[in-house]
N, C-alpha and C positions, 0 to 999 in steps of 0.2 A: 348554619342550618336553619335556626329560628327565623333570622332576617329573611333568607331565602324563601322560607315557606311562606312568611307573610308578605312577600313581594316588597320588601324593603330594600333600597339601595345603600343605606347607611346602617352601620351596627350601632344600635342604640343600647343605653343601659337596660332597657326592658328586654331586648333581644339577648343580652347576656344572662339577664334573669332567668328567661325561659329556657335557655340552653342549660344552665346550671341546675335548674329544677328537674330537668328531663334526665339528668345523669346521676345514677345512684351514689357513685363515690363523691361527686362534687356536692351533691345535696347533703349527704352526711357530714362532709367537712365544713360545710357553711352553715350548718343548722344553728339557728339562733342569731344570725346575722342580718344586717339590714343593708340594702343596696340603695343608696339615694338616687332619686330621679327615675327609678324603675317604674314607678306608678302602681306598685304593689305592696301589701304588707307581706313581710317575710314569715311570719309566724304561723304559717300553715294555712293562708288564705286560698292557696291553688291545691289542687289534688296532685299528689307526686305521681310522675310517670310510673306505669305498671301497677298503681294502686286499683283497688276494686271500685270501679265507676258506678256500680250499681248502689252503693251507699250514699252517692251523691257528694258534691264538693263541700268543704269546710267553708261556711259562709261567715260574714261579720254581721251579727244579729244585735238589733237594739236591746239594750238592758237598763233598766232604771239604776241610776246612781252616778257613774262618771261621765263626763261630758268631753267630747273631743271635736274639735272644729273640723269643718270640711277638709282643711288643708294641713293637717297635723304634720309637722316636719319629719320626713323619713319613716312614717309609719302607715299613713293612709292618705291617698290622693284621690279626690272625687272630682269628676268633671260634670259640666252643667248637664242636667237632664238627660244622662246616659247611664245605661247599666254598665257596670264594670265587667269586662269580660278578660279572659286569659287564655292563650293557646299554648299546649305543651307539646314539644316535638320530642319523639324518641326514635331510637334505631329500628323499632319494630313498627313505627307507623305514628300517625299523629291523633291527638284527642284534644277536643275542644271543650273546655268547661265554662259554665256561667258562674260567676263569683256570688253575686248577690242580686235579687230581684230589685227592680226599680222602686216598688212600693216599700222596700225595706230602708234604702239608703237614697236620699236625693240630694242634689247640689244645693248649696246655699243654706240648708238646714243643719242644725247642729245635731250630731247623731251621738247617741250613747251605745256603747258597743262593748262586746267582748268576743273571744274566739271560742268556737266549739272544742277546740283542741285543749289539752290540758295545760298549755303554756300561758302565762299571765301576762298580758300586754300592758305596758306602762307608758304614759305619755312621756315624750323626751324632756330631758332636763333642760333649763334655759341656759343659752350660751353664756350669759353674764353672770351667772351665779354657780360657783363650784359646788359640787355634792359634798355633804358633811362627811369629813375624815379624809378627803382626797387633798394631795399636796402636789403641785405641779411646779417645778423649777423652770422659769423661762429665760432668765439671763444672769450672768454672774460677771463680776469684775473685782480685780484685787488692786487696793489702792497702793501708792508708793509706800505708804506707812506699814503695809502688810495686812491691813484689814480687808476682809473679803466682803463685798456688797452682793446681795442676791436678791432677785425679783421673783416672788412666788404668787401664784395664784391660788388662793386656798382660804379656808376658814381659819383665822388666827389661833383658835383653840385647838387646831390640829397640828400646829407646828411645835416642835420641841425646842426650847430655848431657855436660857437662865431667866429671862424676864420679858414680860409684855409691856408695850406702851398703851395707855388708855388716855386719849385725848378727852378732857373734861372741862369743867368751869372752875371756880374758886373752892369747890368742895370735892372731897373724894367721894365720887358717885360713879355710877354705871349708867348715866343717862344717854349716852350716844349709841350709834349703831354698833360700834365695836364693843363698848362698855355692856350694852344689853346682851350681846352674844356671850361674852365672858361670864355674865351672871347667870344666864340660862344653862350653861355648862357646869359651871362652880356650884350652882344651887345654894343649898342651905349652908354648906361649908364656907363658901366664899362670903355670902351675906352675913353670916355670923362674925366673921373676921372683922368687917369693916363697921359692924354695928356697935362696936364698943365706944365708950367714951372719947377715948384718944382720937379716933378717925372722925367721929361725928362733929368734934368741934374744931377740927383742923382746917385751917384756911390756907389755900394755896395762893400765894401772890401772883400777880401778873407775870406771864412767862416762866413761872416757876415749876417745880417738879418735887414730888414726894414719892416715897415707896411704901407700899403695903404688902403683906404676904399674899401669895396667889394660891390660896386653899382651894383644892378641887380641880386644879388646872395642872397642865403638863410643864408649866414654868414654876419657878420658886419665887418670883417677885413679880409685882405689877407697879410701873412707874406712871403715876397719875400727873399729867400736865396740863396747866392752864394756859390753852393756846390761844392767840389772838383771833379776833374777827377781821376779815378782809377789808371792812369799812373803817377800822381804826387808823389813826394817823401812825405812820412809819409801821404798817403791818408786816411788811416783808423783814425788816430788821428785827421786829419782835418774834416773829416765827423763828427766825435764825437763832435768836437768843434762848427761845423755848428748846430748840433742839440741843443747844450747847448745854443747858441746864439737865436735860434729861442724860446726856452723855456724862456729866459730872457725877450723876447717880450711878451710871453704870461703872464708872471708874471707882468711885468711892466703895462699892460693894464688890470690887474686883471680879466682875462677872465677865465671861467669856463670849457670850452670844446674847443678842437682843433681837425681838421681833416687833416691829412697828408698822402701823398702817400709814396711809397719807395723812399726816397731820394738818388740819386746817381746811382741807378740801371738802369736807363733809358739811356739818351745820354751820360751820364758820365761813363758808362760801368762798374760800380762795379757789381761784382758777386752777385746774389740775396741773397745767404746765408750770405755773408759778410755784405752787407748793412743792412739786418735784424738785425743780431747780434750787429752790431755797433750802430744801431739807438736804439734798446731795451736796450743795456747797458748804452748808454748815458742818456736815460730817467731815468733808475732806479738809477743811480748814482746821477743825478741832484737832484732827490726829497728825496733821503735817507739822502743827507747832508743838507737838509733845514728843519727847523722846519715847522710843519703845519701852523702856523700863518703867515708864509712868503709867501703863494701861495694860490690861489683860485680855482685852476684848479681841477676838478673832474673827467673828462674822456678825455682821448686821443683816438682818433679813426684812426687806420691805414685803409685807403680807397684803395682797389686794385681792379684791373679789370681783370687780367688774372689768371688762375688756377695755375700755377707755383707759382707765387708770393703769393697767398693766401695760398698754402700748405707751402711754406717756412716760412711765419710769424707765422702761427698756429704752427708748428713745433718748432720754436725758441722761441716763447712766452711760451710754455709748458717747454722747457729746461732752461729758464731763472733763473739764481741763484742770489738772492739778498744778 
């Protein structure tokens, strides 16, 4: 009906948006939702059908503080030099409401905004960064040895596992991206654990791995590994040896689960595909050559935070030949 009233031959997302907003039951059901490509902000930017039009429409008003670009994904869609308008169709008739005057919101300019309604509008989260506390399992595979490999898009400190792997250098430190996150969550408890003389003077050999307590985290242990740089000679073999030494620590401690990032693909500049292939091959080879009675691990979790790394590990996990 909305498409017909607006003389449109094709039903667009905006037509569906307007039709839903004109129906009391649909509007209540979809309250708080966002319809992509509809060209409207869902959180009360249009008057509901049957509402008191004398009070005027709910407008998007500039407010000092937070800045949202003119094309904020899924929330606000501004077109060049045009006032945003919306038409609401109902069974009792049609009502047209102007959403925001042109002197309030203009294209190309950055608008600071809020809604008159009591709802709080937040800018969308970035696609490449998971929200803290969220865990999303994207792929799983069980090796011949019985060890399950999982690919997760998550913050590593949100994952429950017996131990975390922290890629570092020759010292027990939390200098990398993963280590910084662990230290931020573990806080004073974790910092106090490694501040002692034992860990301050500990030297991790090249490709080596040592274990420390994971105070303040969901895990019990942290395995710190001295991973190689991509520019080193025989860097691929060294990365596989690093993985092997980490797994030796897991076996020694009789752990059943371990969460690890993409070792080497951060500050050490390994290509993501190369790092994923090397890590997966190292794990497969390690457990294929060991009898099941020699290890206790049941699950290895690859915890990744960006879309590219997730896609690479999912692809390489599917391609892995044992």
